[in-house]
C-alpha positions as CSV (number, residue, x, y, z in Angstrom):
1,M,24.8,-38.2,44.0
2,K,23.2,-36.5,41.2
3,R,23.4,-32.6,41.0
4,M,20.3,-30.6,40.5
5,V,20.3,-27.3,38.7
6,F,17.3,-25.4,40.0
7,V,16.9,-22.0,37.5
8,A,14.8,-19.3,39.3
9,M,12.7,-17.4,36.4
10,A,12.5,-14.5,38.9
11,A,11.8,-10.7,38.4
12,C,15.4,-9.6,38.0
13,T,16.6,-7.3,35.0
14,C,20.3,-7.3,36.3
15,S,21.7,-10.1,34.7
16,G,18.7,-11.7,32.6
17,F,15.8,-10.1,30.0
18,P,12.5,-8.8,31.5
19,M,10.2,-11.1,31.4
20,P,7.3,-10.9,29.1
21,G,4.4,-8.5,30.4
22,W,6.7,-6.4,32.4
23,T,6.3,-2.5,32.2
24,V,8.9,-0.9,30.3
25,Q,9.2,3.0,31.7
26,G,9.2,5.6,29.2
27,A,6.7,8.0,27.1
28,G,3.3,6.1,27.3
29,A,4.3,3.8,30.3
30,N,0.8,4.5,32.0
31,A,-0.7,4.0,28.7
32,Q,-3.6,1.0,28.7
33,K,-2.2,-1.5,25.9
34,L,-4.3,-2.9,23.2
35,V,-3.3,-5.6,20.3
36,S,-4.6,-5.5,16.8
37,S,-4.0,-7.9,14.1
38,A,-5.2,-8.5,10.4
39,A,-8.7,-10.2,12.4
40,D,-9.5,-6.7,13.1
41,R,-9.4,-5.7,9.0
42,E,-12.5,-4.6,7.8
43,D,-10.9,-3.4,4.5
44,V,-7.4,-3.1,2.8
45,A,-6.2,-1.8,-0.6
46,V,-3.1,-2.3,-2.3
47,T,-1.8,-0.1,-5.1
48,V,1.4,-1.7,-6.8
49,Y,4.1,0.3,-8.2
50,N,6.5,-1.1,-10.9
51,D,9.6,-0.2,-8.9
52,D,9.8,-2.3,-5.9
53,L,6.8,0.0,-4.2
54,A,3.2,-0.2,-2.6
55,L,0.5,2.1,-1.2
56,I,-1.3,-0.1,1.6
57,K,-4.5,1.5,2.8
58,E,-6.5,-0.5,5.4
59,R,-9.5,0.2,7.6
60,R,-9.4,-1.5,11.5
61,R,-12.2,-1.0,14.2
62,L,-11.4,-0.9,17.4
63,A,-13.1,-1.0,20.9
64,L,-10.6,1.6,22.6
65,P,-10.7,2.5,26.2
66,A,-10.7,6.1,27.4
67,G,-7.8,8.2,27.7
68,A,-3.9,7.1,26.5
69,T,-3.6,4.0,24.6
70,R,-0.9,2.2,23.4
71,V,-1.8,0.4,20.0
72,D,0.1,-2.4,18.7
73,L,-0.9,-2.7,15.1
74,R,0.4,-6.2,14.1
75,D,0.4,-7.6,10.5
76,V,1.4,-4.7,8.6
77,A,4.3,-4.9,6.0
78,A,7.6,-5.9,7.3
79,R,9.6,-3.3,4.6
80,L,7.4,-0.9,6.0
81,R,8.7,2.8,5.3
82,P,7.9,4.4,8.9
83,E,8.2,8.0,7.8
84,T,4.9,7.6,5.3
85,A,2.8,6.3,7.7
86,L,-0.6,7.5,8.5
87,L,-3.4,7.0,11.2
88,R,-6.4,8.8,11.1
89,S,-9.8,8.4,12.8
90,L,-13.0,7.7,10.6
91,D,-15.4,9.0,13.4
92,A,-16.1,12.5,14.3
93,A,-14.8,12.2,17.9
94,P,-11.3,13.6,18.2
95,L,-8.3,11.3,18.4
96,H,-4.8,12.4,19.2
97,L,-1.6,10.5,17.8
98,L,1.1,11.2,20.5
99,E,3.9,9.0,19.0
100,Q,4.4,5.9,17.0
101,N,6.8,3.4,16.5
102,F,7.8,0.6,13.7
103,D,9.2,-2.6,15.2
104,F,10.8,-4.8,12.9
105,D,13.4,-6.5,14.9
106,L,11.7,-9.8,14.6
107,L,12.0,-13.0,16.8
108,T,14.6,-14.9,15.6
109,P,17.4,-17.4,16.9
110,Q,19.9,-14.9,15.5
111,N,18.2,-12.1,17.1
112,L,17.6,-13.5,20.5
113,L,21.5,-14.5,20.8
114,D,22.6,-11.2,19.6
115,K,20.3,-9.7,22.4
116,A,21.7,-11.9,24.9
117,V,25.1,-10.6,24.7
118,G,26.0,-9.4,28.3
119,H,23.3,-11.2,29.8
120,E,23.0,-14.7,31.5
121,V,21.3,-17.6,30.2
122,T,21.1,-21.5,31.2
123,F,23.2,-23.6,29.2
124,V,22.3,-27.3,28.5
125,W,24.7,-30.0,28.3
126,P,23.7,-32.9,26.5
127,A,23.5,-36.2,27.7
128,M,26.8,-38.6,26.8
129,Q,28.9,-41.3,27.2
130,G,26.8,-42.3,30.5
131,V,26.5,-38.4,32.0
132,E,22.9,-37.1,31.9
133,E,22.0,-34.0,30.8
134,R,22.9,-30.9,33.0
135,R,22.7,-27.2,33.2
136,E,24.8,-24.5,33.9
137,R,24.6,-20.6,34.2
138,A,26.7,-18.5,31.7
139,T,27.1,-14.8,30.3
140,V,27.0,-14.4,26.9
141,L,30.2,-12.7,25.8
142,S,30.0,-12.8,21.9
143,H,27.8,-14.0,19.2
144,N,29.9,-12.2,16.1
145,Q,31.5,-15.1,14.3
146,G,30.4,-18.0,17.1
147,L,29.1,-18.0,20.5
148,V,31.4,-17.2,23.4
149,L,30.0,-18.3,27.0
150,R,31.7,-16.8,30.5
151,F,30.8,-19.9,32.9
152,A,31.6,-19.7,36.6
153,D,35.3,-20.9,36.3
154,R,35.8,-20.6,32.7
155,V,35.3,-19.2,29.2
156,E,34.3,-21.4,26.0
157,T,33.7,-21.0,22.5
158,D,30.7,-22.6,20.5
159,P,30.0,-25.7,23.4
160,P,28.0,-28.6,22.3
161,G,24.5,-28.1,23.7
162,R,21.7,-25.2,23.4
163,V,20.8,-22.2,25.1
164,L,17.9,-21.3,27.3
165,F,17.0,-18.0,27.9
166,D,15.0,-16.2,30.7
167,G,12.7,-14.4,28.5
168,V,12.2,-12.3,25.5
169,P,13.3,-8.9,25.3
170,P,10.3,-6.8,24.5
171,E,11.8,-5.2,21.4
172,L,11.8,-8.4,19.7
173,R,8.4,-8.9,18.0
174,D,7.2,-12.0,16.5
175,H,5.3,-10.1,13.6
176,P,6.2,-6.7,12.3
177,T,4.3,-4.1,14.5
178,L,3.4,-0.5,14.1
179,S,3.2,0.8,17.8
180,V,0.9,3.7,18.4
181,L,0.3,6.0,21.2
182,L,-3.2,7.1,21.0
183,E,-5.4,9.5,23.3
184,G,-9.3,10.1,22.8
185,E,-12.6,9.3,23.9
186,G,-13.2,5.4,24.1
187,G,-15.7,3.2,22.5
188,K,-15.7,1.6,19.0
189,R,-13.5,3.3,16.8
190,G,-12.6,3.0,13.3
191,L,-9.2,3.5,12.3
192,E,-7.5,3.9,8.5
193,L,-3.9,3.3,8.4
194,S,-2.0,4.1,5.4
195,Y,1.6,3.8,4.3
196,L,4.4,2.8,1.6
197,S,5.9,-0.3,1.6
198,S,8.8,-1.9,-0.5
199,G,8.7,-5.5,-1.1
200,M,6.0,-5.5,-3.8
201,S,6.3,-5.0,-7.6
202,W,4.6,-5.9,-10.8
203,K,4.9,-6.1,-14.5
204,A,3.3,-7.1,-17.1
205,D,3.4,-10.6,-19.3
206,Y,1.9,-10.8,-23.1
207,V,1.2,-13.8,-25.0
208,A,1.1,-13.4,-28.9
209,N,-0.2,-16.4,-30.9
210,L,0.3,-15.7,-34.3
211,A,-2.0,-16.5,-37.6
212,T,-0.6,-15.9,-41.2
213,S,-1.1,-11.9,-40.8
214,T,-2.5,-11.1,-37.7
215,L,-1.8,-12.3,-33.9
216,D,-4.1,-12.4,-31.0
217,L,-2.6,-10.5,-27.9
218,D,-3.4,-11.6,-24.3
219,G,-1.8,-10.1,-21.5
220,W,-1.6,-10.7,-17.6
221,I,-0.2,-8.7,-14.7
222,T,2.6,-10.7,-12.9
223,V,2.5,-9.5,-9.0
224,T,4.9,-10.3,-6.4
225,N,4.7,-9.9,-2.7
226,R,7.7,-9.8,-0.6
227,S,6.7,-7.4,1.8
228,G,6.7,-9.7,4.9
229,T,2.5,-9.7,5.6
230,G,0.2,-11.1,2.9
231,F,-3.0,-9.4,2.1
232,E,-6.4,-11.1,2.3
233,N,-9.7,-10.1,0.3
234,A,-7.8,-7.0,-1.0
235,S,-8.8,-4.2,-3.6
236,L,-5.8,-4.4,-6.1
237,Q,-4.6,-1.3,-8.1
238,F,-1.6,-1.1,-10.4
239,V,0.2,2.0,-11.6
240,A,2.1,2.1,-14.5
241,G,4.8,4.4,-15.4
242,N,8.4,5.3,-13.6
243,V,7.3,7.0,-10.6
244,H,10.4,8.8,-9.1
245,Q,11.6,7.6,-5.9
246,S,14.1,9.6,-3.5
247,R,15.4,6.2,-2.6
248,V,14.9,3.2,-4.5
249,G,15.7,-0.7,-3.8
250,G,14.6,-4.0,-5.7
251,R,14.6,-7.4,-6.3
252,A,14.0,-9.5,-9.4
253,V,10.5,-10.6,-10.0
254,P,10.6,-14.2,-11.8
255,A,8.9,-14.1,-15.3
256,A,5.3,-15.7,-15.7
257,P,5.0,-19.3,-15.1
258,A,4.6,-21.8,-18.3
259,A,1.5,-22.5,-17.4
260,L,0.1,-19.3,-18.3
261,M,1.5,-19.3,-21.5
262,Q,-1.5,-21.2,-23.6
263,T,-4.2,-20.3,-21.1
264,K,-6.9,-17.8,-23.0
265,I,-8.1,-15.2,-20.7
266,T,-11.4,-15.4,-19.5
267,E,-11.6,-13.3,-16.5
268,E,-12.6,-9.7,-16.0
269,M,-10.3,-7.2,-17.2
270,P,-9.2,-4.0,-15.1
271,R,-10.4,-0.5,-15.6
272,E,-7.8,1.6,-17.3
273,E,-7.7,5.5,-16.2
274,A,-5.2,8.0,-16.5
275,L,-3.4,9.5,-13.6
276,L,-1.3,12.0,-14.1
277,D,1.3,11.1,-16.4
278,Y,0.9,7.5,-15.6
279,H,-1.8,4.7,-16.0
280,L,-4.1,3.1,-13.0
281,Y,-5.5,-0.3,-13.3
282,S,-8.4,-1.2,-11.0
283,Y,-9.9,-4.5,-10.7
284,D,-13.4,-4.6,-9.2
285,R,-13.2,-8.2,-8.3
286,R,-11.2,-8.6,-4.9
287,T,-8.2,-11.2,-4.2
288,T,-6.2,-12.4,-2.0
289,I,-1.9,-12.2,-2.2
290,A,-0.3,-14.1,0.4
291,N,3.2,-13.3,1.1
292,E,6.1,-14.6,-0.8
293,Q,3.9,-15.3,-3.6
294,T,3.4,-14.6,-6.8
295,K,0.2,-13.9,-9.0
296,E,-1.3,-13.6,-12.1
297,L,-4.3,-11.1,-13.2
298,A,-5.8,-10.6,-16.6
299,L,-4.8,-7.5,-18.1
300,L,-6.0,-7.4,-21.7
301,S,-7.1,-9.3,-24.5
302,A,-6.7,-8.1,-28.2
303,A,-8.0,-10.5,-31.4
304,S,-6.9,-10.6,-34.7
305,V,-4.1,-7.5,-34.5
306,P,-2.8,-7.0,-38.1
307,F,1.2,-7.6,-37.9
308,H,4.6,-8.3,-40.5
309,R,7.6,-9.5,-40.4
310,E,10.8,-7.7,-40.8
311,Y,14.3,-8.8,-41.4
312,V,17.1,-6.5,-40.0
313,L,20.5,-6.5,-40.5
314,Q,22.2,-4.5,-38.4
315,G,25.8,-3.0,-39.0
316,V,28.3,-1.2,-35.9
317,D,29.6,2.0,-36.7
318,W,33.2,1.2,-35.7
319,W,33.6,-0.7,-39.6
320,Y,34.0,2.5,-41.0
321,R,37.1,3.8,-39.7
322,N,39.7,0.9,-39.6
323,P,40.6,-1.4,-42.6
324,N,39.1,-4.9,-42.2
325,S,41.2,-7.8,-42.8
326,D,39.1,-10.7,-41.5
327,G,37.6,-11.2,-45.0
328,A,33.7,-12.1,-45.2
329,Q,31.7,-12.0,-42.2
330,K,28.7,-14.0,-42.4
331,L,25.5,-13.1,-40.7
332,K,22.1,-13.5,-40.0
333,P,19.3,-11.1,-39.9
334,S,16.8,-10.5,-37.0
335,V,13.4,-11.2,-37.4
336,I,11.1,-8.5,-36.2
337,L,7.5,-8.4,-35.8
338,V,5.8,-5.2,-36.2
339,F,2.1,-4.1,-34.9
340,E,0.3,-1.0,-34.3
341,N,-1.4,-0.5,-31.0
342,K,-4.1,0.4,-32.4
343,G,-8.0,-0.5,-33.9
344,A,-10.8,-1.5,-32.4
345,S,-9.4,-4.9,-30.3
346,L,-6.4,-2.9,-28.8
347,S,-5.8,0.7,-29.2
348,K,-4.8,0.9,-25.1
349,P,-1.6,1.6,-23.2
350,L,0.6,-1.4,-23.3
351,P,2.7,-1.7,-19.6
352,A,5.9,-2.8,-19.9
353,G,6.8,-6.1,-20.2
354,V,8.1,-9.6,-22.0
355,V,6.0,-10.8,-25.0
356,R,6.3,-14.4,-25.7
357,V,5.2,-15.4,-29.0
358,Y,3.8,-18.7,-30.5
359,A,3.2,-20.0,-33.8
360,H,1.0,-23.0,-34.9
361,D,2.9,-25.9,-36.4
362,G,1.0,-28.2,-39.0
363,K,-0.7,-30.0,-36.9
364,G,-2.0,-26.8,-35.1
365,A,0.0,-27.2,-32.1
366,A,1.2,-23.4,-31.0
367,Q,5.1,-23.6,-30.8
368,F,7.4,-21.1,-28.8
369,V,9.1,-18.8,-31.6
370,G,10.6,-16.4,-29.4
371,E,10.4,-13.5,-26.9
372,D,11.1,-9.7,-26.4
373,R,10.7,-6.8,-24.1
374,I,8.6,-3.9,-24.7
375,D,9.1,-0.7,-22.4
376,H,5.6,1.3,-21.6
377,T,4.0,1.8,-24.9
378,A,1.0,4.6,-25.5
379,K,-1.9,3.5,-28.0
380,D,-1.0,4.2,-31.6
381,E,2.3,3.5,-31.2
382,T,4.3,1.0,-32.9
383,V,5.6,-2.3,-31.4
384,H,8.8,-4.1,-32.4
385,L,9.4,-7.4,-31.2
386,N,12.8,-8.8,-32.2
387,I,12.1,-12.5,-31.9
388,G,15.5,-13.9,-33.1
389,Q,17.5,-14.8,-36.1
390,A,16.4,-15.8,-39.3
391,F,17.3,-19.5,-40.7
392,D,16.9,-19.4,-44.0
393,V,18.0,-15.5,-44.9
394,T,21.4,-14.8,-44.7
395,A,24.2,-12.3,-45.3
396,E,27.4,-12.2,-46.0
397,R,29.5,-8.8,-46.0
398,S,32.9,-8.1,-46.9
399,Q,34.9,-4.7,-47.2
400,T,36.2,-4.3,-50.9
401,D,38.1,-1.2,-50.6
402,F,39.7,0.7,-47.8
403,R,41.8,4.0,-47.9
404,R,42.7,7.1,-46.0
405,V,42.0,10.3,-47.6
406,A,43.6,12.7,-44.7
407,K,44.2,12.2,-41.2
408,N,40.5,12.3,-40.1
409,I,39.0,11.5,-43.5
410,V,38.6,7.7,-44.5
411,E,36.5,6.1,-47.5
412,S,35.5,2.2,-47.5
413,S,33.5,0.1,-50.3
414,W,31.2,-2.6,-49.2
415,R,29.7,-5.9,-50.6
416,V,26.8,-7.1,-48.8
417,A,25.1,-10.5,-50.5
418,L,21.6,-11.1,-49.3
419,R,20.4,-14.7,-49.6
420,N,17.0,-16.3,-49.4
421,A,16.1,-19.9,-49.6
422,K,12.8,-19.5,-48.5
423,E,9.6,-20.0,-50.8
424,E,8.4,-16.6,-50.7
425,A,10.2,-13.1,-51.4
426,V,11.4,-11.4,-48.2
427,T,12.9,-7.7,-47.6
428,V,15.7,-6.8,-45.7
429,S,16.2,-4.2,-44.2
430,V,20.3,-3.2,-44.1
431,R,21.2,-0.5,-41.2
432,E,24.2,1.0,-41.1
433,P,25.3,3.3,-37.9
434,I,27.9,5.4,-39.2
435,S,29.4,8.0,-36.9
436,G,30.6,11.4,-37.9
437,D,30.0,13.3,-41.0
438,W,29.5,10.7,-44.0
439,E,28.6,10.8,-47.3
440,I,27.2,7.7,-49.5
441,L,29.7,8.1,-52.9
442,Q,28.2,5.1,-54.6
443,E,25.6,2.4,-54.2
444,S,23.4,-0.2,-56.1
445,D,20.4,0.6,-54.5
446,K,19.2,4.0,-53.2
447,H,19.5,4.2,-49.5
448,A,17.3,6.4,-46.9
449,K,19.2,8.5,-44.3
450,E,17.1,7.5,-41.1
451,S,19.0,9.9,-38.8
452,A,22.2,11.6,-39.0
453,H,24.2,8.4,-38.0
454,E,22.6,5.9,-39.9
455,A,21.9,4.8,-43.6
456,R,19.2,2.1,-44.1
457,W,18.8,0.3,-47.6
458,S,15.3,-2.1,-48.1
459,I,16.5,-4.9,-50.1
460,A,14.0,-7.2,-51.8
461,V,15.1,-10.5,-52.1
462,P,13.2,-13.4,-54.5
463,P,12.2,-16.7,-53.1
464,G,15.5,-18.8,-53.4
465,A,17.7,-16.1,-54.9
466,E,20.8,-13.7,-54.0
467,K,20.8,-10.2,-54.3
468,V,24.1,-7.9,-53.5
469,L,24.2,-4.8,-52.5
470,T,27.6,-2.3,-53.2
471,Y,28.0,1.1,-51.3
472,S,31.3,3.4,-50.8
473,V,31.2,5.9,-48.2
474,R,33.4,8.8,-47.2
475,V,33.4,9.6,-43.2
476,T,34.8,12.7,-41.6
477,Y,35.4,12.0,-38.2
């Protein structure tokens, strides 16, 4: 005889969940209820900061009943900071905010089982080996490292089958929800909600296309939304600068996709203005940024910016305190592109980001030749881009003498051979960081004291030739 199992979905809270729609007693229990979604938005503005932070402002128009009303504002950011939420009326009629709650405990299988601990559920045993599917009531004892169920006559761990729940706990939401308790006159009311949220960030990405002595620089804003909700037809603004936060969390933002690297900017550029000690970029054109999406927006376009190349051979300070027994060192100078953030087509604040550099081959095709990251750069400042190491310009460094004059005084002599296999002359900047008190005793070329701890030589090397720099230095440390 087939055993029939009947599950009563009844009004019982002693062993199961309260069913959806049940009234939960407490503050505002007698208030009327209203649910508002993204469809009620009349306007939304998003201001994104560099450091995993966004300011969200949205306006919604709701038909509120008179008296106390609990309004569930759905489709807010899942990473909303509840302490920053501010709701105000846009109408003259008074509206009082009595309470607000941010419900971010979302409805997932994991959370549903966690909430079921201590409550009864229906467990479904699957059909197998000629035995039909059957159901049995059980109490969830644990769901920490596996499912533990207590049946009427036994306890089982991770039994094969599925769990049926009597209902959904009222504290679990299918969307992040800001629940507010309002009191005031009824009617159509305009509400403005503003709050800070993590999960959104932006950075700048640049493309520099090189000509003989000038470059074209295009910039993009790359914004990533992992806030937990999307914003449709939003007004977007971006703040460049390091805004201090009392608590900071972050997630890596992916680099701009390769498809953008050779795209010429034709979109409308943002308006830029000073905002206290930061810079604000505002777009007149509205756009939609979905959750879990990266979007690129035009930032700037500058043509025919003058630049020049520098070859830099960088030393290290510990060379000058000990004798070198490793012999000659073969080194490669870095290739540095230098341009001024000034001129008719540029001369504007450059937000921090990665500059990707392209040069044209003999057929006119653009080829990637390196990239470097720049910090926030004010107008009229100099930009240095380290795009890699030289191939045809090489160096060989050797210590030719070392002696200890006193316990804390040493003297050393050096030979730096610079070779240029290119068809044009180059100038190599030899930069030597020297800690302590130091003095150049002898040198084949005159140095410049860049700072208290760096000497620099600018050595011109003819095409297809070698130039040797020699110098001796005394260091007191």
